[in-house]
C-alpha positions as CSV (number, residue, x, y, z in Angstrom):
1,M,0.0,0.0,0.0
2,H,1.3,3.5,-0.9
3,E,1.7,5.0,2.6
4,R,1.4,8.7,1.5
5,L,-1.8,7.9,-0.5
6,S,-3.3,6.1,2.5
7,Y,-2.4,8.9,4.8
8,L,-3.9,11.6,2.6
9,F,-7.0,9.5,2.0
10,E,-7.6,9.1,5.7
11,R,-7.2,12.9,6.2
12,W,-9.7,13.6,3.5
13,L,-12.3,11.2,5.1
14,S,-11.9,13.2,8.3
15,G,-12.2,16.5,6.5
16,E,-8.7,17.6,7.4
17,T,-6.9,18.0,4.1
18,T,-5.5,21.3,3.1
19,A,-5.9,22.5,-0.5
20,A,-2.3,21.5,-1.3
21,E,-2.9,18.0,0.2
22,Q,-6.0,17.5,-1.8
23,E,-4.2,18.4,-5.0
24,E,-1.5,15.9,-4.0
25,L,-4.1,13.2,-3.2
26,A,-5.8,13.7,-6.6
27,A,-2.5,13.4,-8.4
28,L,-1.5,10.3,-6.6
29,A,-4.9,8.7,-7.1
30,M,-4.8,9.4,-10.9
31,E,-1.6,7.5,-11.3
32,P,-2.3,4.1,-12.9
33,S,0.2,2.4,-10.7
34,N,-1.9,3.5,-7.7
35,H,-5.3,2.4,-8.9
36,E,-5.2,-0.9,-7.1
37,D,-4.4,0.9,-3.8
38,V,-7.2,3.4,-4.4
39,Q,-9.6,0.5,-5.0
40,Q,-8.5,-1.1,-1.7
41,L,-9.0,2.2,0.2
42,V,-12.5,2.5,-1.2
43,D,-13.3,-1.1,-0.4
44,R,-12.0,-0.7,3.1
45,S,-13.9,2.5,3.7
46,W,-17.1,0.9,2.4
47,N,-16.7,-2.0,4.8
48,Q,-16.2,0.4,7.7
49,T,-19.5,2.1,7.1
50,G,-21.5,-1.0,8.2
51,E,-23.9,-0.2,5.4
52,E,-26.3,-3.1,4.9
53,F,-26.9,-2.5,1.2
54,D,-24.9,-4.8,-1.0
55,I,-23.7,-3.2,-4.2
56,G,-21.9,-6.3,-5.3
57,E,-18.2,-6.8,-5.6
58,D,-17.8,-5.5,-9.1
59,R,-19.6,-2.3,-8.5
60,A,-17.9,-1.8,-5.1
61,R,-14.6,-1.9,-6.9
62,E,-15.9,0.6,-9.5
63,I,-17.7,2.9,-7.1
64,L,-17.7,6.6,-7.9
65,F,-15.9,8.3,-5.0
66,E,-15.7,12.1,-5.2
67,I,-12.8,13.8,-3.5
68,A,-14.1,17.3,-3.0
69,G,-13.0,20.2,-1.0
70,T,-15.9,20.3,1.4
71,Q,-15.6,19.1,5.0
72,R,-17.1,15.6,5.7
73,K,-17.4,13.4,8.7
74,R,-15.6,10.1,8.5
75,N,-17.9,7.3,7.2
76,Q,-21.1,9.3,7.5
77,G,-20.4,11.4,4.4
78,L,-19.2,8.4,2.6
79,V,-22.4,6.5,3.3
80,I,-24.5,9.4,2.2
81,R,-22.5,9.8,-1.0
82,I,-22.6,6.1,-1.8
83,R,-26.4,5.9,-1.3
84,R,-26.9,8.9,-3.5
85,I,-24.8,7.4,-6.3
86,T,-26.5,4.0,-5.9
87,V,-30.0,5.5,-6.1
88,A,-29.0,7.7,-9.1
89,A,-27.6,4.6,-10.8
90,S,-25.6,6.9,-13.0
91,I,-21.8,6.8,-13.1
92,V,-21.0,3.9,-10.8
93,A,-18.1,2.9,-13.0
94,C,-15.2,5.1,-12.1
95,V,-13.4,7.0,-9.4
96,A,-13.8,10.8,-9.6
97,I,-10.8,12.9,-8.4
98,G,-11.4,16.6,-8.3
99,G,-14.2,16.4,-10.8
100,Y,-12.3,14.2,-13.3
101,F,-13.0,10.5,-13.8
102,V,-10.2,7.9,-13.3
103,F,-11.2,4.7,-15.0
104,W,-9.8,1.3,-14.1
105,H,-7.9,-0.2,-17.1
106,H,-10.0,-3.3,-17.6
107,P,-13.4,-3.1,-19.5
108,I,-16.3,-3.5,-17.2
109,N,-19.7,-4.1,-18.8
110,S,-22.9,-4.3,-16.8
111,S,-25.1,-5.2,-19.8
112,G,-23.2,-8.4,-20.5
113,V,-22.7,-7.3,-24.2
114,A,-19.2,-7.9,-25.5
115,M,-17.2,-4.7,-25.8
116,H,-13.9,-4.5,-27.6
117,D,-12.2,-1.2,-26.7
118,V,-11.2,1.5,-29.2
119,K,-8.2,3.4,-28.0
120,A,-8.1,7.2,-27.8
121,P,-6.0,9.0,-30.4
122,D,-2.3,8.7,-29.5
123,R,-1.0,11.1,-32.2
124,N,-1.9,13.9,-34.4
125,R,-2.8,13.0,-37.9
126,A,-3.5,16.5,-39.2
127,T,-2.3,17.6,-42.6
128,I,-1.5,21.1,-44.1
129,T,-2.4,21.6,-47.7
130,L,-0.4,24.4,-49.3
131,S,-1.7,26.7,-51.9
132,N,0.1,24.7,-54.6
133,G,-1.7,21.5,-53.5
134,Q,1.3,19.9,-51.7
135,K,0.3,18.1,-48.5
136,I,2.4,18.0,-45.3
137,F,1.6,15.1,-43.0
138,L,2.3,16.4,-39.6
139,D,2.6,13.0,-37.8
140,S,5.6,12.1,-40.0
141,A,7.1,15.5,-40.7
142,A,10.4,16.3,-38.9
143,N,10.6,19.1,-36.5
144,G,11.8,22.5,-37.8
145,V,10.9,24.2,-41.1
146,L,8.2,22.3,-42.9
147,A,7.9,24.6,-45.9
148,K,8.2,28.2,-47.1
149,Q,5.6,30.3,-48.8
150,N,6.4,33.8,-50.0
151,N,8.4,35.1,-47.0
152,T,6.7,32.9,-44.4
153,A,8.3,29.8,-42.8
154,I,6.0,27.1,-41.5
155,M,7.5,25.6,-38.4
156,K,6.9,22.5,-36.3
157,S,8.1,22.5,-32.7
158,E,9.1,19.5,-30.6
159,D,5.7,19.4,-28.9
160,G,3.9,19.3,-32.2
161,R,2.7,22.9,-32.4
162,I,2.6,24.6,-35.8
163,A,3.6,28.2,-36.2
164,Y,3.8,30.6,-39.3
165,N,6.7,32.9,-38.9
166,A,6.3,35.8,-41.4
167,D,8.4,38.7,-42.6
168,N,5.3,41.0,-43.0
169,K,7.2,43.8,-44.7
170,L,8.3,41.5,-47.5
171,N,5.0,39.7,-47.6
172,N,3.1,43.0,-48.2
173,A,5.2,43.9,-51.2
174,P,3.1,44.7,-54.4
175,N,4.2,41.5,-56.3
176,V,3.3,39.1,-53.5
177,T,0.1,37.1,-53.8
178,V,-2.0,35.6,-51.1
179,A,-1.2,31.9,-50.4
180,L,-4.1,30.1,-48.8
181,N,-3.3,27.0,-46.7
182,T,-5.7,24.5,-45.1
183,L,-5.1,22.7,-41.9
184,T,-7.3,19.5,-41.7
185,N,-7.6,17.5,-38.5
186,P,-9.5,14.2,-39.2
187,R,-11.6,12.0,-37.0
188,G,-9.5,10.1,-34.5
189,S,-6.8,12.7,-34.3
190,K,-5.5,14.7,-31.3
191,V,-6.2,18.4,-31.0
192,I,-3.7,20.4,-33.1
193,D,-2.4,23.8,-32.0
194,I,-1.4,26.4,-34.6
195,T,-0.2,30.0,-34.4
196,L,-0.9,32.1,-37.5
197,S,1.4,34.8,-38.9
198,D,-0.3,37.6,-36.9
199,G,0.3,35.8,-33.6
200,S,-3.3,34.5,-33.3
201,R,-3.4,31.0,-31.8
202,I,-6.0,28.4,-32.8
203,W,-6.7,25.0,-31.3
204,L,-8.5,22.7,-33.9
205,N,-10.6,19.8,-32.7
206,A,-10.9,16.4,-34.5
207,A,-13.1,16.3,-37.6
208,S,-12.4,20.0,-38.3
209,S,-10.5,22.1,-40.8
210,I,-9.5,25.7,-41.2
211,T,-8.3,27.7,-44.2
212,Y,-6.1,30.8,-43.8
213,P,-3.5,32.8,-45.6
214,S,0.2,32.0,-44.9
215,S,0.5,35.7,-44.0
216,F,-2.2,38.3,-43.6
217,M,-2.4,41.3,-46.0
218,G,-4.7,43.9,-44.5
219,D,-7.9,42.4,-42.9
220,R,-7.6,39.0,-41.4
221,E,-10.1,36.2,-42.4
222,V,-10.2,32.5,-42.0
223,T,-12.7,29.8,-42.9
224,L,-13.7,27.1,-40.4
225,T,-15.5,23.7,-40.5
226,G,-16.0,21.8,-37.3
227,E,-14.7,23.2,-34.0
228,A,-11.9,25.5,-33.0
229,Y,-10.9,27.7,-30.1
230,F,-9.4,31.1,-31.0
231,A,-7.0,33.3,-29.0
232,V,-6.8,36.3,-31.4
233,A,-3.9,38.7,-31.5
234,H,-5.2,42.3,-30.9
235,D,-5.1,44.6,-33.9
236,T,-7.9,47.2,-34.0
237,R,-7.0,48.3,-37.5
238,H,-7.5,44.8,-38.9
239,P,-10.5,42.9,-37.6
240,F,-10.2,39.1,-37.4
241,R,-13.1,37.3,-39.1
242,V,-14.1,33.6,-39.0
243,K,-16.4,32.5,-41.8
244,V,-18.5,29.4,-41.2
245,G,-20.7,28.9,-44.3
246,S,-22.5,32.2,-44.7
247,E,-22.1,33.1,-41.0
248,I,-19.3,35.5,-39.9
249,V,-17.8,35.9,-36.5
250,E,-15.8,39.1,-36.1
251,D,-13.7,39.8,-33.1
252,I,-11.7,42.6,-31.6
253,G,-8.8,40.9,-29.9
254,T,-10.4,38.2,-27.8
255,E,-10.8,34.5,-27.0
256,F,-13.8,32.5,-28.2
257,N,-14.9,29.0,-29.2
258,I,-16.9,28.0,-32.3
259,N,-18.6,24.7,-32.6
260,A,-19.9,24.4,-36.2
261,Y,-20.1,20.7,-36.9
262,K,-22.7,20.0,-39.6
263,D,-24.3,17.2,-37.5
264,E,-24.9,19.4,-34.5
265,P,-28.3,21.1,-34.3
266,A,-26.9,24.6,-34.2
267,M,-23.6,26.5,-34.7
268,Q,-22.5,27.9,-31.4
269,T,-20.1,30.7,-30.7
270,T,-19.1,31.2,-27.1
271,L,-17.1,34.3,-26.0
272,V,-14.6,33.7,-23.2
273,Q,-13.1,37.2,-23.1
274,G,-13.1,40.3,-25.2
275,A,-15.9,41.1,-27.7
276,V,-17.2,39.4,-30.9
277,K,-19.9,40.3,-33.4
278,I,-22.0,37.5,-35.0
279,T,-23.5,38.2,-38.5
280,V,-26.0,36.0,-40.2
281,D,-27.5,37.5,-43.4
282,K,-28.5,41.0,-42.3
283,E,-28.8,40.3,-38.6
284,N,-25.9,40.8,-36.2
285,K,-25.4,40.4,-32.4
286,M,-22.6,41.5,-30.1
287,L,-21.6,39.1,-27.4
288,K,-20.3,39.8,-23.9
289,P,-17.9,37.4,-22.1
290,G,-19.7,34.3,-20.9
291,Q,-22.4,34.6,-23.6
292,Q,-23.1,32.1,-26.4
293,A,-24.8,32.7,-29.7
294,A,-26.6,29.8,-31.4
295,V,-27.6,29.8,-35.0
296,N,-29.9,26.9,-36.1
297,S,-31.7,26.0,-39.4
298,N,-34.0,29.1,-39.1
299,R,-30.9,31.2,-39.3
300,A,-31.9,33.4,-36.3
301,I,-29.3,34.3,-33.7
302,A,-30.2,33.3,-30.2
303,V,-28.0,34.6,-27.4
304,S,-27.8,32.8,-24.0
305,D,-26.2,33.9,-20.7
306,A,-26.5,30.4,-19.1
307,V,-23.2,29.0,-20.4
308,D,-20.7,26.8,-18.6
309,L,-17.4,27.8,-20.1
310,D,-15.7,24.7,-18.7
311,Q,-18.0,22.5,-20.6
312,V,-17.5,24.5,-23.9
313,T,-13.7,24.4,-23.7
314,A,-13.4,20.9,-22.1
315,W,-12.2,19.4,-25.5
316,K,-9.3,21.8,-25.6
317,N,-8.3,21.0,-22.1
318,G,-8.2,17.2,-22.5
319,Y,-11.6,15.9,-21.3
320,F,-15.2,15.3,-22.2
321,Y,-17.8,17.2,-20.2
322,F,-21.3,15.8,-20.2
323,K,-23.8,17.9,-18.4
324,S,-27.4,16.7,-18.8
325,S,-26.3,15.5,-22.2
326,D,-28.4,13.1,-24.2
327,I,-27.0,10.0,-25.7
328,Q,-26.9,11.3,-29.3
329,S,-24.9,14.3,-28.3
330,I,-22.4,12.1,-26.4
331,M,-22.1,9.7,-29.3
332,R,-21.4,12.5,-31.8
333,Q,-18.4,13.4,-29.8
334,V,-17.4,9.7,-29.5
335,S,-17.6,9.3,-33.2
336,R,-15.3,12.2,-34.0
337,W,-12.7,11.5,-31.2
338,Y,-12.4,7.8,-31.6
339,D,-13.0,7.7,-35.4
340,V,-15.9,5.2,-35.1
341,D,-19.3,5.0,-36.7
342,V,-22.3,4.9,-34.4
343,Q,-25.7,3.3,-35.0
344,Y,-28.8,2.7,-32.9
345,E,-30.9,-0.5,-32.6
346,G,-34.4,0.0,-31.3
347,A,-35.6,3.1,-29.5
348,I,-32.9,5.8,-28.8
349,P,-32.4,6.1,-24.9
350,A,-34.1,9.2,-23.6
351,G,-31.9,9.7,-20.5
352,H,-29.5,12.5,-19.8
353,Y,-26.0,11.9,-18.5
354,N,-23.3,13.7,-16.5
355,G,-19.5,13.2,-16.3
356,K,-16.0,14.5,-17.0
357,P,-14.0,11.5,-18.3
358,P,-10.6,12.3,-19.7
359,R,-10.1,12.1,-23.5
360,N,-7.1,9.8,-23.2
361,I,-9.0,6.7,-22.2
362,G,-10.5,4.0,-24.4
363,A,-14.1,4.2,-25.8
364,A,-15.3,1.3,-23.7
365,E,-14.1,2.9,-20.5
366,M,-15.5,6.3,-21.4
367,L,-18.9,4.8,-22.2
368,K,-19.2,3.4,-18.7
369,V,-20.7,6.8,-18.0
370,V,-23.8,5.8,-19.8
371,E,-23.5,2.0,-19.7
372,Y,-23.9,1.8,-16.0
373,S,-27.2,3.7,-16.3
374,G,-28.6,0.7,-18.1
375,V,-27.8,1.6,-21.7
376,K,-26.4,-1.4,-23.6
377,I,-23.5,-0.6,-25.9
378,K,-21.6,-2.9,-28.2
379,I,-18.3,-2.1,-29.8
380,E,-17.2,-4.2,-32.8
381,G,-14.1,-2.9,-34.5
382,K,-14.8,0.7,-35.6
383,K,-18.6,0.4,-35.1
384,I,-20.4,1.2,-31.9
385,T,-24.0,0.1,-31.5
386,V,-26.4,1.6,-28.9
387,L,-28.8,-1.3,-28.2
388,Q,-31.3,0.4,-25.9
């Protein structure tokens, strides 16, 4: 048994951990080498409660145990939490540390349906298509200079980030033409991070693409499909515009997220900081930080203040965030991230699910979030079937 882990765990049960100790406990519990010790600590604490309800050995090992910052009495709080989770019958498939889910690395399936796990993306498979049609495959490209266009060098760093380093004085010469590049990030590929020639930084999600000039000449404009997070370099003289179909998002030095997948019910632009203007046909709306604009098939702009920014940006920060999410919304994310096809047999489950599983776990483990609620799921190769 890991002595430090055991010590911190006991202090947490008695409500005595400091903020620093809680962070240390979360880090230790998330280490795969410590998962067996965590399981033993949970089992031991369960036995100490004297609780007469029998959750069964499998589920006891997989119990959701939230290490939160609130003060709790030893055992009493644990019993209350376990009862609540058992009654809810929701996410009894993992251990939650500081709001994240730590999954055991062996597939557990309450439905009895065979599941063959699909691994999370372990590399970035994005490509850059240059203006002359040449393709650069980023997973196999060496670090350093990937290509040069006009007076701009395309660089790849050791951590996989892409940057366009431009000599803007030379690029703005009269005889220099605009060279458009397209960064494409397919399904089943890790998030790609790119810095454009003006210093604007963009994170591109799986199943997404963005087209942009190798260097900007005057106003700045890019075209997006899918989802991206923008941290735009401030330049009041040259607005930064993102085109998504016929919609335009114009910013004034800010950070915002655009979710514009074609299979989603609406295009959503969420402002994190700064200011943006959304234009659809002749209508436009200004957003304040924390607001979200949704544009659906009727092409009207609906602005909402009830936005969870952590949920919107979870993909960029390495985890899923399900908050009263329906099964179809979850499976759309699963399809893009794991590069799988999803189908439904019978009625589509009508429930809603909550959870924050990390994006580096396999599909079978991630889907325990819904599977332990009674939804039957089958994974066969690159096909996932929702059976209930």
